[in-house]
C-alpha positions in Angstrom: -67.0 -60.0 44.9 -63.5 -60.8 45.9 -64.2 -64.5 45.5 -65.6 -63.9 42.1 -62.6 -61.9 41.0 -60.2 -64.4 42.5 -62.0 -67.3 40.7 -62.2 -65.5 37.4 -58.9 -63.6 37.6 -57.7 -64.3 34.1 -61.0 -63.7 32.6 -61.2 -60.4 34.4 -57.8 -59.3 33.2 -58.7 -60.2 29.7 -61.9 -58.2 29.8 -60.1 -55.2 31.2 -57.5 -55.4 28.4 -60.1 -55.8 25.7 -62.1 -52.8 27.1 -59.0 -50.7 27.2 -58.1 -51.7 23.7 -61.5 -50.8 22.5 -61.3 -47.5 24.2 -57.9 -46.7 22.7 -59.2 -47.7 19.3 -62.1 -45.4 19.7 -59.8 -42.6 20.8 -57.5 -43.4 17.8 -60.3 -43.2 15.3 -61.5 -40.0 16.9 -58.1 -38.3 16.7 -57.2 -39.8 13.3 -54.0 -41.4 14.6 -52.3 -44.6 13.5 -49.9 -45.3 16.5 -50.0 -48.8 17.8 -51.0 -49.3 21.4 -48.1 -51.6 22.2 -45.7 -49.0 20.9 -47.3 -46.3 23.0 -47.1 -48.5 26.1 -43.5 -49.4 25.4 -42.4 -45.8 24.8 -44.3 -44.7 28.0 -42.6 -47.4 30.0 -39.1 -46.9 28.7 -39.0 -43.0 28.7 -38.5 -42.5 32.4 -35.8 -45.1 32.6 -33.9 -43.6 29.6 -34.1 -40.2 31.3 -32.6 -41.6 34.5 -29.8 -43.3 32.6 -28.9 -40.2 30.6 -28.9 -38.1 33.7 -26.5 -40.5 35.4 -24.2 -40.7 32.4 -24.1 -36.9 32.0 -23.3 -36.4 35.7 -20.5 -39.0 35.8 -18.9 -39.7 32.4 -19.5 -36.1 31.2 -18.0 -34.7 34.4 -14.8 -36.8 34.0 -14.5 -35.8 30.4 -14.8 -32.1 31.2 -12.3 -32.5 34.0 -9.6 -34.0 31.7 -10.4 -31.4 29.0 -10.0 -28.6 31.6 -6.7 -30.0 32.5 -5.6 -29.9 28.9 -7.0 -26.4 28.5 -5.0 -25.3 31.6 -1.8 -26.6 30.1 -2.6 -24.9 26.8 -3.3 -21.6 28.5 0.1 -21.9 30.3 1.9 -22.4 27.0 0.0 -19.6 25.3 0.8 -17.2 28.1 4.4 -18.1 27.9 4.4 -17.6 24.1 2.5 -14.3 24.5 5.1 -13.0 27.0 7.9 -14.0 24.7 6.3 -12.3 21.6 5.7 -9.2 23.7 9.3 -9.0 24.7 10.4 -9.5 21.1 7.9 -6.8 20.0 9.4 -4.3 22.5 12.9 -5.3 21.4 12.2 -4.8 17.7 10.4 -1.5 18.3 13.5 -0.3 20.1 15.7 -1.4 17.3 13.4 0.3 14.8 13.4 3.5 16.8 17.2 3.4 17.0 17.5 2.8 13.3 15.1 5.7 12.6 17.0 8.0 15.0 20.3 7.0 13.4 18.9 7.7 9.9 17.6 11.1 10.9 20.9 11.9 12.6 22.9 11.0 9.5 20.6 13.1 7.3 20.8 16.0 9.6 24.6 15.7 9.8 24.8 15.9 6.0 22.5 18.9 5.8 24.1 21.3 8.4 27.4 23.1 7.4 29.0 22.6 10.8 31.5 19.8 11.4 30.1 17.3 13.8 30.7 13.8 15.2 28.1 11.3 16.2 28.0 10.0 19.8 25.8 7.8 21.9 24.6 8.6 25.5 25.8 5.8 27.7 24.8 7.0 31.2 23.6 9.7 33.5 25.6 11.8 36.0 25.8 10.7 39.6 25.5 14.3 40.9 21.9 14.8 42.0 22.0 18.6 41.8 23.2 18.6 38.2 21.5 17.4 35.0 24.2 15.8 33.0 24.8 12.7 30.8 27.9 10.9 29.5 28.6 10.2 25.9 30.9 7.6 24.3 33.2 10.2 22.7 36.2 11.7 24.5 39.4 13.7 23.8 40.6 11.0 21.5 37.8 11.9 19.1 38.6 15.6 19.2 36.0 16.5 21.9 36.8 19.7 23.9 35.2 21.5 26.8 32.5 24.0 26.0 31.4 22.8 22.6 27.7 22.3 21.7 25.7 19.0 21.6 22.6 18.9 19.4 20.1 16.6 17.8 17.9 17.0 14.7 15.0 17.9 17.0 16.8 20.6 19.0 19.7 21.4 21.3 20.9 19.1 24.1 23.6 20.9 26.0 27.3 21.5 26.1 30.4 19.4 27.0 31.4 20.2 30.6 34.2 17.7 31.1 36.3 15.5 28.8 38.1 12.2 29.3 40.0 10.0 26.9 37.1 7.8 25.9 34.0 9.6 27.4 32.7 13.1 27.9 30.2 14.7 30.3 27.5 16.8 28.8 25.6 19.4 30.8 22.0 19.5 29.6 20.1 22.7 28.8 17.6 21.8 31.5 20.2 22.4 34.2 19.4 25.4 36.4 22.9 26.9 35.8 22.7 26.7 32.0 21.6 29.5 29.6 21.3 29.7 25.9 20.9 32.8 23.7 17.9 32.4 21.4 16.0 34.4 18.8 12.4 34.4 17.7 11.6 33.4 14.1 9.2 36.2 13.1 10.1 39.3 15.0 13.8 38.4 15.5 13.4 39.1 19.3 16.4 38.1 21.3 16.2 36.4 24.7 17.9 33.8 27.0 16.6 30.3 27.6 16.4 29.5 31.3 15.1 26.2 32.8 15.9 26.9 36.5 12.3 26.8 37.8 11.5 23.4 36.5 10.0 24.8 33.4 11.7 26.5 30.4 11.1 30.2 29.9 12.6 32.9 27.6 14.0 35.7 29.8 15.0 39.3 29.0 12.2 40.0 26.6 10.6 43.5 26.9 6.9 43.9 27.0 7.1 46.0 23.9 8.5 43.1 21.9 6.0 41.1 19.8 6.1 37.4 20.4 3.1 35.2 19.4 2.0 31.9 20.8 3.3 29.1 18.6 6.3 31.1 17.4 9.5 29.2 16.9 12.8 30.1 18.7 16.3 29.3 17.3 19.8 29.7 18.7 21.1 33.2 18.1 24.8 32.4 18.4 25.4 35.1 21.0 26.4 32.7 23.7 29.4 31.6 21.6 28.5 27.9 22.2 25.7 27.0 19.9 25.9 28.1 16.2 23.1 30.2 15.0 20.1 28.6 13.4 19.5 25.4 15.5 15.8 24.9 16.6 15.2 25.3 20.3 11.4 25.2 20.9 8.0 26.8 20.5 6.4 29.5 22.6 3.5 27.8 24.5 2.3 30.9 26.5 3.0 34.6 26.3 1.9 37.0 29.0 2.8 40.6 30.0 4.9 40.9 33.2 6.6 43.6 35.4 8.9 45.1 32.8 9.7 41.8 31.2 7.4 39.6 29.2 6.7 36.1 30.5 7.2 33.6 27.7 7.0 29.9 28.4 8.9 27.7 25.9 8.2 24.0 25.0 11.5 22.4 23.9 11.4 20.8 20.5 13.7 18.0 21.6 14.0 15.9 24.7 17.5 16.5 26.1 17.2 13.9 28.8 15.6 11.3 26.5 18.0 11.4 23.6 20.0 8.3 22.7 22.2 9.5 19.8 23.6 13.1 19.6 25.9 15.2 17.4 28.8 17.0 19.0 29.7 20.2 17.1 33.5 20.3 16.6 33.5 23.4 14.3 30.3 25.4 14.4 29.1 27.4 11.3 26.4 30.0 11.7 23.4 29.8 9.3 20.3 31.9 8.8 17.2 31.3 10.7 14.6 29.7 8.4 11.4 31.5 7.6 9.5 28.3 8.2 10.2 25.4 10.7 12.8 23.0 9.4 11.2 20.0 7.8 13.0 16.7 7.4 13.4 15.7 3.8 14.8 12.7 2.2 18.1 12.9 0.3 17.0 10.2 -2.2 17.2 11.5 -5.8 15.2 10.2 -8.7 16.7 9.1 -11.9 16.0 11.3 -15.0 13.5 9.9 -17.5 15.1 7.9 -20.4 15.7 9.8 -23.7 13.1 9.7 -26.3 13.7 7.3 -29.2 12.0 7.6 -32.6 11.7 10.0 -35.5 13.1 13.5 -35.9 10.2 15.1 -34.1 11.1 13.3 -30.9 8.1 11.0 -31.1 8.7 7.6 -29.7 8.1 4.6 -32.0 7.3 1.6 -29.8 9.0 -1.6 -30.9 6.9 -4.7 -31.3 7.6 -7.2 -28.6 5.3 -10.1 -29.5 4.0 -11.7 -32.7 0.6 -10.1 -32.1 2.3 -6.7 -32.0 4.1 -7.4 -35.2 0.9 -8.5 -37.0 -0.9 -5.4 -35.7 1.9 -3.1 -36.9 1.9 -4.8 -40.3 -1.9 -4.4 -40.7 -1.6 -0.7 -39.7 1.0 -0.2 -42.4 -1.2 -1.9 -45.0 -4.1 0.3 -44.1 -2.0 3.4 -44.4 -0.6 2.4 -47.8 -4.1 1.6 -49.2 -5.9 4.6 -47.5 -8.1 2.2 -45.5 -9.6 3.2 -42.2 -10.4 0.2 -40.0 -13.9 0.3 -38.7 -15.0 3.2 -40.9 -18.4 2.9 -42.7 -18.1 2.4 -46.4 -14.3 1.9 -46.4 -13.0 -0.6 -49.0 -11.6 -3.9 -47.8 -7.8 -3.7 -47.8 -5.6 -6.3 -49.5 -3.7 -8.1 -46.8 -1.6 -10.1 -49.3 -0.2 -7.5 -51.7 2.1 -8.8 -54.4 5.3 -7.0 -55.1 5.4 -6.0 -58.8 8.6 -4.6 -60.3 7.5 -2.1 -63.0 9.5 -2.0 -66.2 11.0 1.3 -67.3 8.7 3.1 -69.5 5.8 0.7 -68.9 2.5 1.8 -67.4 1.6 0.5 -64.0 -0.8 -2.4 -64.1 -4.0 -2.1 -62.2 -3.8 -4.1 -59.0 -6.5 -6.8 -58.9 -7.8 -7.8 -55.5 -7.0 -11.3 -54.4 -9.8 -11.6 -51.9 -13.3 -12.5 -52.8 -15.6 -9.6 -52.6 -12.8 -7.0 -52.6 -13.2 -4.0 -54.8 -10.3 -2.3 -56.6 -9.8 1.4 -56.6 -8.5 1.4 -60.2 -11.2 2.3 -62.8 -12.4 -0.7 -64.8 -12.5 -0.3 -68.6 -15.9 -0.3 -70.2 -17.0 -3.6 -71.8 -17.2 -3.4 -75.6 -19.3 -5.6 -77.7 -17.6 -7.3 -80.6 -18.6 -5.9 -84.0 -20.3 -8.3 -86.3 -19.2 -8.3 -89.9 -20.7 -10.0 -92.9 -24.2 -11.1 -93.5 -26.4 -12.2 -90.8 -26.5 -15.9 -90.7 -29.5 -17.9 -89.6 -29.7 -19.4 -86.2 -27.6 -22.5 -85.9 -25.4 -21.8 -89.0 -21.7 -22.4 -88.6 -19.5 -19.4 -88.1 -15.9 -19.0 -89.1 -13.2 -17.6 -86.9 -11.9 -14.2 -87.9 -8.7 -14.5 -89.9 -9.4 -18.0 -91.0 -10.1 -16.8 -94.6 -8.8 -13.8 -96.4 -12.4 -12.9 -97.3 -14.4 -14.0 -94.3 -17.3 -11.8 -95.2 -17.9 -13.2 -98.8 -19.6 -16.5 -99.5 -17.8 -18.9 -101.8 -19.7 -19.8 -105.0 -20.7 -23.4 -105.2 -19.3 -25.3 -108.4 -21.5 -27.7 -110.0 
């Protein structure tokens, strides 16, 4: 068998190929396909090699590309982080500038509203004494600052001047344990003393019989001879009965230690405690409306601004003169080209004739009159004479022979 196959090797291969081709043709006919066998063999032989080549390319060239791309992305991330930090710092700076501008605006408006004479100052530092709560402002004796005068803000009271120097002054805050302020409630006019010695602000010296509600506002009473009457101090956050005295906790309306711009009261003027909490309002005033222009009744007559407005006004005047209502059913068509006729003295007005085809005139039309026939009736086709051509048009002339 081996000798037979070795002797007829080529013939054997040919027979095998022909049989395989016949089998494939039978399979192709059965499955109704039209692919060529050589194409199927070629694709089957090339597909594994193509997969191997693509895997090698993806793992080498793709890795190198991703590596360089990641290097570029790392540099971009570094630049973006630097820009983000810079923008964040600028945002904080501009926010501080905006807050400073808003505080300065509120301070200026509050200074214009209160009757007391004040001078604006800026807090430039804190006190070096650990046991005292005090700050320094950039106004001193050269600006008229004296010891014992009040320092306030639009939100509430800050403290009093404890020491003065030529260019700066020291302000003792109301949160200092040794500081006290005479205050008064808004509704019941209950008097007390603000004390912040225990780390929290309370209203001392209020009897249990006095009525104080939670959320009630307290204002300076002026009894301490430091703060003028009527400045807001804070709101009662908790009210409880105590041993002889009522325990009233107060939340300060302002932040004495966090203020940046303050007002130093040079000459205090007392004012009444408002019935409602003070609301910040704008001093901007609106202009009055312009005066009405037009007829004697004060009605405004708008002036035409464009050619279309002029034409519209002219058409409205024509409709008014001719008693025409635009868009009304059955209304006569107006005459948009009226002719100016100068009537003679003593003469009757001529009837206006419409100059537009289809227009109807409102003047009554005279009835048509038929001309009267005089003389004998002539036969059809006979010549007729014009009236007045003969002195006796109605008589026939005798014929002379």
